[in-house]
N, C-alpha and C positions, 0 to 999 in steps of 0.2 A: 502495499499498499504504500501509496508518495509520502512523505510528509505532510508534503504543502494540504493534505487534506487529513492531520491530525491536530490535538491540540496534545498537548504531553507527549510522554516517549508511550515506544514499541516497537512488536515484528512483526513481519510475516509472511508464515510456510509453503508452495507453492505442495498440496497432494497430487500423489497419479492420478491415472479417472480423465473421459471425458469432457466429465464435467467441469468446470473453474470449481476448486478446492479450498481453500485455505486454514493453515491452525495458525492465528489470529489468535498473540500473546501480549495485553495489551497494560502499562506500567499504570499506577495508580494511579484519578483523577483522569488521565486521558479519553479522548471520546470524540468520536470523527466531527464531520460538521454533517448540517441537515442535507438531508443526499437523496434525492429516486432512484430506482435502477429498474428499465426498463422488464426483465423479464423475473420481479420478484430477486426473492431469494432466502436462504436459509439457517439460519445464527442456532445452534447445540451449545447449552454451552458448557463447557471438562472441566473448570477448575476456577475458586476464584469466583465472587461476586458483581456483575458489572449490569449498569441500566440498556431499555430501551424504552423509545420513547415516540409513539406517530406526534408531528405538527396535531396540536389544537386538543388532545388527547389525556388520556392518566399515563404516568410509568410506570413500565416491569419490571420489578427487579428481578432477578436470572441469577439461579443459584446452581452446581456440580444438577446436571441432567436435562435442565429445561430447554425447553426450544422455545423457535418463535421461526411463524412464514412471512413473511411481509411482501403482503400479498403488490405486483406491478400498481409502480406510477405512489404510491407512500410516499409519502416525503417522515423522513428517520432521522435521530443516527441514536449512536448507541456507544458502548464504552462502558470504563471500569467503574468498581464502586471512586467511593471517596479516600475509604481504610480499603482496598483489596487491589489485587490488579483482577483482570480482567480474564481468563482464556478463553476460547470459543472453533471452535468447527462452523465454518460460511463458503453456504453452497449456492454457488452461484445456478436456478431453474438455467434450464436452456431456452433457447427462441432465435427470431432472427433481430439482430440488431440491438443486439443487450447489451446499453449504457450507463455511466450514472452517470445521473446529474446535480452536482459539487454546489449546492449553495451558502446559507450562510453560516456561521460558527456559533454556535448556541453560545451562548451569553451566559457568562456565570450565574442569573439568576436566574437562567431555566435546566440547572447544571445542580444549582444546589437548592430545590425543587425540589423537583428528584427524586435526590439518592439524600437526605436528611428522613 
């Protein structure tokens, strides 16, 4: 994941397979920008604690074993909790013209409300 799409630190490792799959580790308080995906995505929390929030909706706190299906075109962000790193598997759903539209950063106020 490009560094300019994150606030904080993290790393991403591509996994094998025809579908785009990544093992992502985000450090404390690291979140990506709001974005939407043209083909959807599945996130599976493998360790730590994360937050997922769709634009205008309540946040979801993610624990190991939790999964989220993100429908195509849904503006959202995800990242690590304030006091925990967040490790997850990210799977891009297949389709044509799959891309992301990167939007604005998550504000401190939005993040702090989500992880309180």
